[in-house]
Structures are given as C-alpha cells and as structure tokens.
BAKESE-847998 format. One line per field, with one value per residue (C-alpha): residue number from 1; x, y, z; residue in one letter. Coordinates in steps of 0.1 Angstrom, whole numbers, plus 5000, padded with zeros to 4 digits. Layout:
resi <- NUM|...;
X <- X|...;
Y <- Y|...;
Z <- Z|...;
resn <- A|...;
***
This chain:
resi <- 1|2|3|4|5|6|7|8|9|10|11|12|13|14|15|16|17|18|19|20|21|22|23|24|25|26|27|28|29|30|31|32|33|34|35|36|37|38|39|40|41|42|43|44|45|46|47|48|49|50|51|52|53|54|55|56|57|58|59|60|61|62|63|64|65|66|67|68|69|70|71|72|73|74|75|76|77|78|79|80|81|82|83|84|85|86|87|88|89|90|91|92|93|94|95|96|97|98|99|100|101|102|103|104|105|106|107|108|109|110|111|112|113|114|115|116|117|118|119|120|121|122|123|124|125|126|127|128|129|130|131|132|133|134|135|136|137|138|139|140|141|142|143|144|145|146|147|148|149|150|151|152|153|154|155|156|157|158|159|160|161|162|163|164|165|166|167|168|169|170|171|172|173|174|175|176|177|178|179|180|181|182|183|184|185|186|187|188|189|190|191|192|193|194|195|196|197|198|199|200|201|202|203|204|205|206|207|208|209|210|211|212|213|214|215|216|217|218|219|220|221|222|223|224|225|226|227|228|229|230|231|232;
X <- 3840|3805|3800|3771|3774|3743|3744|3713|3698|3687|3651|3650|3647|3681|3694|3665|3669|3707|3699|3672|3696|3722|3697|3683|3717|3733|3759|3774|3762|3789|3780|3794|3787|3801|3834|3836|3828|3853|3880|3874|3876|3908|3925|3918|3919|3942|3969|3980|3965|3999|4010|3988|4010|4040|4048|4017|3993|3984|3982|3958|3936|3934|3924|3896|3885|3884|3863|3839|3835|3828|3797|3762|3761|3728|3713|3676|3655|3648|3685|3693|3670|3685|3720|3709|3692|3721|3746|3724|3734|3757|3786|3776|3812|3829|3829|3859|3882|3869|3892|3867|3880|3904|3926|3933|3947|3937|3924|3893|3915|3931|3896|3888|3920|3914|3878|3890|3915|3889|3864|3889|3898|3862|3855|3883|3866|3833|3798|3793|3769|3786|3762|3776|3813|3820|3820|3806|3837|3863|3851|3840|3861|3860|3851|3817|3807|3771|3764|3730|3717|3684|3667|3634|3619|3626|3589|3586|3618|3605|3574|3594|3618|3592|3572|3600|3618|3587|3598|3581|3583|3603|3629|3629|3636|3665|3680|3676|3691|3721|3726|3724|3749|3773|3772|3776|3806|3823|3821|3833|3861|3876|3866|3861|3827|3791|3773|3741|3757|3737|3767|3783|3756|3742|3708|3691|3659|3632|3615|3586|3574|3593|3586|3617|3609|3606|3638|3657|3644|3655|3690|3693|3679|3704|3733|3723|3718|3751|3769|3754|3763|3799|3802|3786;
Y <- 3202|3204|3239|3263|3299|3319|3357|3373|3406|3409|3397|3381|3347|3338|3322|3298|3289|3283|3260|3241|3236|3222|3199|3186|3178|3166|3194|3215|3250|3276|3312|3342|3328|3293|3309|3332|3304|3281|3308|3313|3276|3275|3301|3332|3360|3347|3344|3370|3366|3375|3340|3326|3343|3324|3290|3289|3294|3258|3249|3277|3271|3234|3242|3265|3239|3211|3234|3240|3203|3196|3218|3207|3206|3225|3247|3248|3272|3294|3295|3307|3337|3345|3345|3367|3392|3394|3402|3426|3461|3469|3447|3431|3421|3424|3401|3382|3397|3432|3461|3469|3440|3458|3428|3420|3445|3435|3452|3443|3433|3407|3394|3392|3374|3348|3342|3338|3311|3293|3293|3280|3252|3243|3243|3219|3195|3200|3193|3227|3256|3289|3317|3352|3361|3370|3333|3342|3362|3341|3310|3327|3305|3274|3243|3229|3258|3272|3308|3320|3353|3357|3391|3407|3442|3466|3468|3431|3428|3457|3437|3405|3423|3443|3412|3390|3416|3433|3468|3495|3496|3529|3512|3481|3504|3520|3487|3473|3503|3502|3465|3469|3497|3478|3447|3468|3487|3455|3437|3468|3477|3442|3423|3451|3440|3453|3431|3432|3426|3396|3383|3373|3346|3316|3321|3352|3344|3370|3356|3381|3358|3325|3309|3297|3260|3265|3286|3259|3232|3254|3257|3220|3210|3233|3219|3183|3189|3207|3180|3153|3174|3178|3140|3130;
Z <- 4843|4857|4870|4871|4881|4892|4893|4908|4917|4953|4958|4924|4941|4926|4959|4961|4924|4929|4958|4939|4909|4933|4949|4916|4903|4935|4933|4961|4965|4973|4981|5000|5034|5027|5015|5046|5070|5054|5055|5092|5099|5079|5100|5080|5091|5118|5091|5065|5031|5016|5026|4999|4972|4985|5000|5020|4992|4985|5021|5029|4999|5007|5042|5029|5004|5030|5052|5023|5017|5054|5053|5041|5003|5000|5027|5033|5013|5043|5050|5014|5018|5052|5036|5008|5031|5055|5027|5008|5018|5046|5035|5002|4994|5028|5058|5071|5044|5048|5057|5084|5105|5128|5136|5100|5075|5040|5009|4990|4961|4984|4991|4954|4946|4973|4963|4927|4937|4958|4929|4904|4927|4933|4896|4889|4914|4895|4905|4920|4918|4925|4936|4930|4938|4902|4892|4857|4850|4868|4850|4818|4795|4816|4795|4805|4827|4824|4834|4844|4857|4876|4873|4879|4875|4904|4914|4916|4938|4960|4968|4975|4998|5016|5023|5035|5056|5069|5058|5038|5000|5003|5025|5002|4972|4990|4999|4964|4947|4971|4965|4927|4928|4950|4927|4896|4911|4923|4890|4871|4894|4900|4869|4843|4832|4832|4857|4836|4802|4789|4769|4802|4806|4787|4803|4816|4835|4846|4877|4873|4845|4852|4886|4906|4901|4863|4863|4882|4858|4828|4841|4849|4815|4798|4818|4811|4774|4770|4789|4765|4735|4747|4753|4720;
resn <- X|X|X|X|X|X|X|X|X|X|X|X|X|X|X|X|X|X|X|X|X|X|X|X|X|X|X|X|X|X|X|X|X|X|X|X|X|X|X|X|X|X|X|X|X|X|X|X|X|X|X|X|X|X|X|X|X|X|X|X|X|X|X|X|X|X|X|X|X|X|X|X|X|X|X|X|X|X|X|X|X|X|X|X|X|X|X|X|X|X|X|X|X|X|X|X|X|X|X|X|X|X|X|X|X|X|X|X|X|X|X|X|X|X|X|X|X|X|X|X|X|X|X|X|X|X|X|X|X|X|X|X|X|X|X|X|X|X|X|X|X|X|X|X|X|X|X|X|X|X|X|X|X|X|X|X|X|X|X|X|X|X|X|X|X|X|X|X|X|X|X|X|X|X|X|X|X|X|X|X|X|X|X|X|X|X|X|X|X|X|X|X|X|X|X|X|X|X|X|X|X|X|X|X|X|X|X|X|X|X|X|X|X|X|X|X|X|X|X|X|X|X|X|X|X|X|X|X|X|X|X|X;
***
C-alpha cells in the first residue's frame, strides 16, 4: 500500500505541500473538493446515502471512485490554495453532504461514514496522497501508510492568510481560530482523537522553519525509505 495522509492547519501551506508530494511521487491528490465533486458526478446527493449501507453501496462507491480517477491527478498550486481558502471557515466539513442542503436530508455522521469508505477504497488502490478528511485516523493502522501533519505558529499563519486573502490581521485571526476549532471538534466528535496529538503522525513539520519545498522533500524521502525498508 502506497498512501500518504497530510493533515494541516489552515494557512500552514499544507495544501501546497500535499500537492507537491503527489507531483514528486506521481501520486493522485485527493482532498475535500475532489471527494465532493466526485460524489456529485456519481449522483450524490440525488440518491439517498442510506443506499450505500445496503445493496447499492458498492455501486455508489464505485461511481464516486470512477469520478475521482477521471479528474486531474494533481491540481495547480494556485488551485490548492483556492480550495483551502474556500473550505476554511463557513463549511469546513460540509458541502454536498451537509444537512444545510435542503433537497437532501443527511447527517454529518453519514458524511463521515461515506468519506471513510471512499478513503479506504482509494488506499487499497494505492499511490494516493489524502489531504485532510481524517485520513490519519481512518488509515492509522494501514500497512505502508505514512501520516504527516503540517503546522505553523498562529502569528505566522495570520500573516499568510491576511496576505493571500487581502484581509486584516484581526479578521485572519478570527478565521484561523474558527478553522482550528472546527477541525478539532470534528476529529474529536467523529474519530475520538485530539487533532494535534503528535502520536497520530509519523512526521510533524513546522513551516515557520521548514519551507514547503523542503517539507515536501522530507515527506517523499521518508515514504521512499520506508517503502525500501518494508521490501528489504
């Protein structure tokens, strides 16, 4: 199994790092937007997620996976930032599966379950970098999986977000605190873990000191060395 999961704090440059890792290894990058777009192309939310638990489960999952594989493997760097910024605050874990969608009644737990099934299927195919979505927990015991987290001090992330979004540092601070809180609550409620627990990860990289290209190279090197060790 060749899988890398990348957890990241907003504005830690983790999205860019995940994309660079995927590009260097020739892996597919899968993030929140990819899963949502694939689900939409597969007919979700036009069908009931409950079907997945019964006879339709494999058919629906295959349709989602086929849609994932039909998309570009690695988005452009600018696109990765746009995705991260768009999902940062208002609906950090919502979207197509959100209860806010009036035509489709589904709980966030349904969303978490479906994402988990998609991620497990993707991991079995291998050669994939999974950004966010609780991949570090879902695949915690998966053989050959490498888990990395990208972090940075709040003041550093404030400067990054304010510059990229053209907002004040006060607004950037509010956005980042809301994002951190949402991610922490999500992982605690649906996966029973502390998002920032370093034991969930094989590598924790601080981009205040480690530039993104170096961080990506570190992750790629660790993956390749572990793969060689496992095949020795």
